Backbone as a ProteinNet text record, in pm:
[ID]
protein_1_A
[PRIMARY]
MGNRPLGVTILAALASVALVLSIVHLLQAIGIIPYFIGQISIRDFNLWYVLLWGLMVWVWLWVVRALLVMDPSAWLFVLIVSGFNLTFDFFTMISTPTTTTDLTISFLLNLVIFGYAMVPSTKRSFGIE
[TERTIARY]
93.1	11.5	83.2	187.8	273.5	243.3	233.4	190.8	34.4	-43.8	-152.7	-259	-283.9	-435.1	-535.5	-590.1	-710.1	-814.8	-851.9	-967.1	-929.1	-840.4	-787.4	-815.9	-740.7	-793.5	-931.8	-987.7	-1172	-1204.1	-1178.4	-1234	-1192.2	-1053	-1037	-1109.5	-1130.8	-1224.4	-1352.3	-1406.4	-1541.5	-1536.7	-1432.2	-1444.9	-1397.7	-1324.2	-1315.4	-1473.6	-1576	-1686.3	-1795	-1770.8	-1792.9	-1763	-1609.3	-1562.7	-1651.4	-1674.5	-1757.5	-1847.2	-1954.6	-2071.9	-2080.4	-1957	-1956.8	-1945.9	-1873.8	-1843.6	-1965.2	-2036	-2184.5	-2279.5	-2318.1	-2373.6	-2265.6	-2198.4	-2129.9	-2154.5	-2146.4	-2187.6	-2362.5	-2432.8	-2572.1	-2594.6	-2512.8	-2525.1	-2484.2	-2391.2	-2356.6	-2482.2	-2522.2	-2674.6	-2615.4	-2522.3	-2486.7	-2587.6	-2545.8	-2664.8	-2762.8	-2890.5	-3019.2	-3012.5	-3114.1	-3176.2	-3280.1	-3296.3	-3426.6	-3501.4	-3607.1	-3698.4	-3839.2	-3817	-3942	-3903.9	-4034.4	-4020.6	-3948.4	-3927.1	-3899.9	-3787.4	-3700.6	-3572.4	-3574.9	-3459.3	-3469.2	-3329.7	-3305	-3164.8	-3134.8	-3069.7	-3040.1	-2891.1	-2887.3	-2738.6	-2774.4	-2715.1	-2726.1	-2523.7	-2516.8	-2329.4	-2333.9	-2414.7	-2378.5	-2365.5	-2437.7	-2417	-2285.3	-2274.9	-2136.8	-2004	-2019.8	-1936.5	-1910.9	-2044.1	-2023.7	-1979.6	-2048	-2013.3	-1827.7	-1802.2	-1654.8	-1603.3	-1616.9	-1506.1	-1538.8	-1663.1	-1645.2	-1595.7	-1576.8	-1458.1	-1357.8	-1308.3	-1135	-1161.6	-1233.9	-1223.1	-1215.7	-1293.1	-1287.2	-1189.4	-1111.2	-975.8	-863.9	-885.1	-781.2	-791.9	-922	-942.6	-885.9	-894.6	-878	-703.2	-647.2	-502.8	-437.3	-503.2	-447.5	-489.2	-588.2	-615.8	-505.2	-450.8	-385.1	-217.6	-195.3	-56.5	-44	-162.8	-162.2	-155.8	-216.6	-207.9	-270.6	-218.1	-314.1	-405.7	-425.9	-527	-655.6	-625.1	-716.8	-853.2	-819.8	-940.7	-1057.4	-976.3	-1076.3	-1151.3	-1047.5	-1143	-1223.4	-1225.1	-1328.7	-1447.7	-1427.4	-1540	-1628.1	-1561.2	-1597.3	-1669.4	-1610.3	-1653.9	-1815.5	-1788.6	-1905.1	-2006	-1967	-2063.5	-2161.9	-2084.1	-2186.5	-2248.4	-2217.7	-2249.6	-2398.5	-2366.8	-2464.9	-2613.7	-2557.5	-2640.9	-2726.1	-2647.3	-2686.1	-2792.2	-2786.5	-2838.5	-2929.4	-2917.1	-3074.7	-3151.9	-3124.1	-3253	-3286.9	-3206.7	-3258.3	-3343	-3292	-3400.2	-3547.7	-3572.6	-3664.3	-3748.4	-3701.2	-3758.3	-3828.3	-3807.6	-3804.4	-3948.1	-4037.2	-4145.6	-4191.9	-4069.9	-4070	-4000.6	-4022.4	-3974.3	-3822.9	-3764.5	-3629	-3610.6	-3446.9	-3423.3	-3231.9	-3188.6	-3045.1	-2938.9	-3006.1	-2924.9	-2913.6	-2970.2	-3010.7	-2911.6	-2849	-2723.3	-2599.6	-2579.8	-2506.2	-2518.3	-2653.2	-2661.5	-2621	-2653.6	-2626.2	-2490.3	-2398.6	-2259.2	-2213.9	-2208.7	-2177.6	-2225.2	-2304.9	-2364.4	-2269.1	-2248.1	-2139.5	-2014.4	-1960.7	-1820.3	-1786	-1942.5	-1887.9	-1875.7	-2020	-1975.4	-1877.3	-1832.9	-1696.6	-1560.7	-1572.2	-1482.6	-1468.4	-1593.4	-1577	-1574.8	-1511.2	-1463.5	-1395.9	-1371.2	-1234.3	-1059.5	-1090	-992.1	-956.8	-1025.2	-1029.7	-920.9	-992.2	-938.1	-801.2	-771.7	-665.8	-527.2	-577.6	-488.3	-438.9	-516.6	-451.1	-413.1	-414.2	-331	-431.3	-578.8	-639.4	-717.8	-727.3	-791.3	-928
-123.3	-11.2	134.3	151	221.7	343.1	454.9	606.4	664.1	564.7	570.8	581.2	690.7	728.3	623.5	599.1	478.7	567	691.9	753.5	722.5	692	667	492.8	393.2	285.9	217.6	315.6	304.4	359	413.4	485.6	395.4	307.8	186.8	106.3	41.1	-48	-52.2	79.3	100.2	60	146.4	159.2	-5.2	-101.2	-230.7	-285.2	-249	-287.6	-255.1	-105.1	-99.9	-164	-171.3	-292.7	-409	-479.7	-615.9	-586.1	-469.3	-468.4	-421.3	-399.1	-342	-467.3	-582.6	-715	-778.7	-760.2	-811.4	-770.7	-655.4	-584.5	-609.6	-634.3	-674.9	-866.8	-950.4	-1064.4	-1054.9	-975.4	-956.1	-908.1	-824.2	-780.4	-866.6	-926.2	-1060	-1206.2	-1217.2	-1298.3	-1395	-1383.2	-1534.6	-1511.5	-1362	-1370.7	-1291.8	-1299.2	-1236.7	-1145.2	-1064.2	-908.7	-964.1	-870.9	-876.1	-764	-790.7	-651.9	-693.3	-669.6	-688	-855.7	-936.4	-1062.7	-1116.3	-1068.7	-1130.5	-1131.8	-1241.9	-1248.6	-1277	-1168.6	-1205	-1240.3	-1313.1	-1296.4	-1284.3	-1158.9	-1079.2	-1046.2	-1035.3	-1027.2	-892.5	-774.1	-655.2	-591.7	-606.6	-577.7	-459.5	-295.6	-210.4	-185.7	-268.8	-243.7	-369.1	-462.2	-500.5	-405.4	-374.9	-255.5	-145.8	-91.3	-3.4	-47.3	-139.6	-207.4	-254.4	-332	-327.6	-246.9	-126.5	9.4	49.8	14.1	70.8	-19	-166.5	-268.5	-192.9	-152.7	-105.6	-3.9	130.3	259.6	198.9	140.7	91.3	33.7	-46.9	-143.3	-4.9	63.9	187	285.5	310	383.2	325.1	191.5	127.5	106.1	107.2	77.6	271.1	381.3	462.3	534.3	479.4	500.5	422.4	307.9	202.9	299.9	341.9	380.2	552.1	588.9	726.8	840.1	791.3	889.5	1027.9	1166.2	1279.5	1278.4	1248	1276.9	1199.9	1050.3	997.2	1022.9	1138.7	1185.8	1252.2	1355.8	1390.3	1267.3	1167.5	1055.5	993.8	992.6	903	998.6	1108.5	1215.6	1221.3	1204.9	1209.9	1072.8	975.4	820.3	792.7	833.2	791.3	880.5	1033.5	1120.1	1062.5	1015.7	1009.4	853	795.1	666.5	670.6	768.4	824.2	899.1	977.1	1031.1	950.8	841.7	739.6	649.1	608	527	606.5	723.9	807.9	793.2	838.1	835.3	683	599	456.7	413.1	483.1	420.3	496.9	598.1	695.3	643.6	587.2	558.3	409.7	340.4	179.2	196.8	154.9	119.7	23.6	-21.4	-112.6	-22.8	-63.2	52.9	12	-106.4	-165.2	-219.4	-172.9	-223.2	-266.3	-335.5	-431.6	-303.2	-178.6	-41.4	30.8	-11.5	66.7	38	-56.4	-87.9	-7.2	-17.1	59.6	212.8	242	375.1	406.5	346.5	398.8	352.5	298.1	278.5	398.6	438.1	561.4	676.4	706.5	780.7	812	682.6	675.9	695.3	677.9	725.5	856.3	914.5	1054	1143.1	1101.9	1179.2	1169.7	1036.4	1014	1083.4	1087.5	1176.3	1302.3	1339.2	1508.1	1533.7	1432.5	1468	1515.3	1633.3	1742.6	1663.2	1555.1	1468.2	1399	1305.8	1248.9	1372	1463	1555.3	1617.2	1649.2	1636.8	1562	1407.2	1303.3	1308.9	1376.7	1434.5	1541.8	1664	1773.1	1868.8	1829.2	1939.5	2009.8	2138	2216.3	2253.8
-12.5	0.6	-7.2	31.4	81.2	118.7	5.6	68.4	25.7	-23.7	-86.3	33.7	14.4	132.5	105.9	247.4	278.8	169.4	151.1	48	-89.1	-102	-233.7	-271.1	-175	-171.5	-159.1	-71.7	-86.6	-225.3	-290	-414.8	-525.5	-489.1	-637.2	-573.8	-441.3	-402	-474.8	-456.7	-559.6	-689.3	-741.9	-914.4	-918.8	-876.2	-865.6	-886.5	-807.2	-785.9	-927.5	-965	-1114.2	-1209.3	-1181.7	-1323.8	-1302.2	-1171.2	-1206.7	-1263.4	-1210.7	-1281.7	-1431.5	-1484.7	-1619.7	-1693.3	-1629.9	-1688.6	-1687.6	-1607.8	-1571	-1692.7	-1701.7	-1843.6	-1983.9	-2003.8	-2115.3	-2119.4	-2026.1	-2014.3	-2095.7	-2013.8	-2065.1	-2227.2	-2256.6	-2359.1	-2490	-2473.2	-2541	-2517.2	-2424.2	-2420	-2335.8	-2251.9	-2164.3	-2040.6	-1981.7	-1823.8	-1916.2	-1879.7	-1909.8	-1854.7	-1923.6	-1868.1	-1774.9	-1630.2	-1548.2	-1552.9	-1602.9	-1622.1	-1542.9	-1424.5	-1306.5	-1252.3	-1302.3	-1315.6	-1433.4	-1521.8	-1638.3	-1663.7	-1728.9	-1758.9	-1905.9	-2003.3	-2140.2	-2167.4	-2240.6	-2330	-2457.3	-2506.2	-2622.5	-2656.3	-2765.8	-2839.3	-2898	-2864.4	-2882.5	-2928.2	-3050.7	-3073.1	-3013.9	-3023.7	-2979.3	-2827.3	-2744.9	-2647.1	-2558	-2672.5	-2639.5	-2604.5	-2747.3	-2800	-2660.9	-2638.2	-2505.9	-2388.9	-2341.1	-2233.3	-2246.1	-2291.2	-2352.1	-2359.8	-2404.6	-2366	-2187.2	-2154.1	-1996.2	-1949.4	-1975.6	-1887.1	-1882.4	-2014.4	-2048.6	-1935.7	-1959.8	-1903.8	-1749.8	-1697.3	-1566.2	-1486.9	-1597.2	-1548.2	-1556	-1648.8	-1635.9	-1533.5	-1459.3	-1322.6	-1233.9	-1242	-1108.3	-1105.8	-1219	-1237.3	-1202.8	-1220.1	-1246.1	-1086	-1016	-877.5	-776.3	-809.1	-741.7	-750.7	-878.1	-870	-839.2	-812.8	-751.6	-909.7	-987.1	-1128.1	-1091.4	-1104.9	-1056.1	-1154.7	-1273.9	-1366.7	-1345.5	-1239.9	-1213.5	-1127.4	-1033.2	-965.3	-1092.9	-1187.2	-1281	-1363.5	-1405.6	-1474.8	-1420.2	-1286.8	-1210	-1215.7	-1180.5	-1201.9	-1359	-1448.2	-1544.5	-1610	-1549.4	-1603	-1532.2	-1379.2	-1298.7	-1333.4	-1352.2	-1418.8	-1535.5	-1648.3	-1769	-1718.9	-1631.5	-1600.2	-1523.9	-1416.6	-1364.9	-1477.7	-1548.6	-1674.3	-1752.5	-1795.7	-1896.8	-1815.4	-1692.5	-1649.3	-1572.6	-1517.3	-1489	-1613.7	-1732.6	-1841.7	-1873.4	-1871.5	-1901.5	-1823.1	-1670.7	-1587.6	-1569.7	-1611.3	-1623.9	-1708.8	-1825.9	-1951.4	-1951.3	-1848.1	-1851	-1759.7	-1811.7	-1731.3	-1581.4	-1555.9	-1454.8	-1341.1	-1209.9	-1087.3	-1082.7	-1075.2	-1062.5	-1190.4	-1238.2	-1352.1	-1324.8	-1399	-1398.7	-1352.6	-1385	-1353.6	-1226.9	-1172.3	-1064	-956	-922.3	-852.5	-933.8	-1040.9	-1131.6	-1073.8	-1119.7	-1060.8	-938.5	-847	-688.9	-664.2	-686.4	-739.1	-716.2	-874.1	-955.3	-866.2	-812.1	-737.7	-609.3	-533.7	-438.4	-496.2	-600.8	-622.6	-664.1	-718	-765.9	-655.3	-552.6	-406.1	-338.4	-340.4	-220	-310.6	-443.3	-545.4	-479.4	-463	-391.1	-283.6	-215	-51.7	-30.8	44.7	33.8	66.3	147.6	196.6	69.8	-26.6	-135.4	-256.7	-282	-370.6	-310.9	-136.1	-142	-169	-145.9	-205.6	-335.3	-422.4	-552.6	-566.8	-464.1	-474.9	-545.2	-544.9	-564.3	-480.9	-456.5	-396.8	-386.9
[MASK]
+++++++++++++++++++++++++++++++++++++++++++++++++++++++++++++++++++++++++++++++++++++++++++++++++++++++++++++++++++++++++++++++++

């Protein structure tokens, strides 16, 4: 662990959970794991979603690595990635007629990541005042 602050380690752990969720969404897009819409489960292959979730897996991998090595640009990148995920998950959840979707956990996790990255002690760890 060395000189990495605890806040950055927690942020990296949260980003790792987001990485796992992105992998699950990628497997759903490939058709290996079904989508759950209320009580219904649907298996579907969607090339566009495969490309997008594959990109998100790669992005979250980079974020976790950058956080663990204390890359100064990692803080801003975490905000951008979690902010975009929040926006897209929110609009998808609003347009879905059911009360819960597969993206609810992803939305809540990205909200926690975004909020935790904005904590002053986490910002200070990256030299941002």
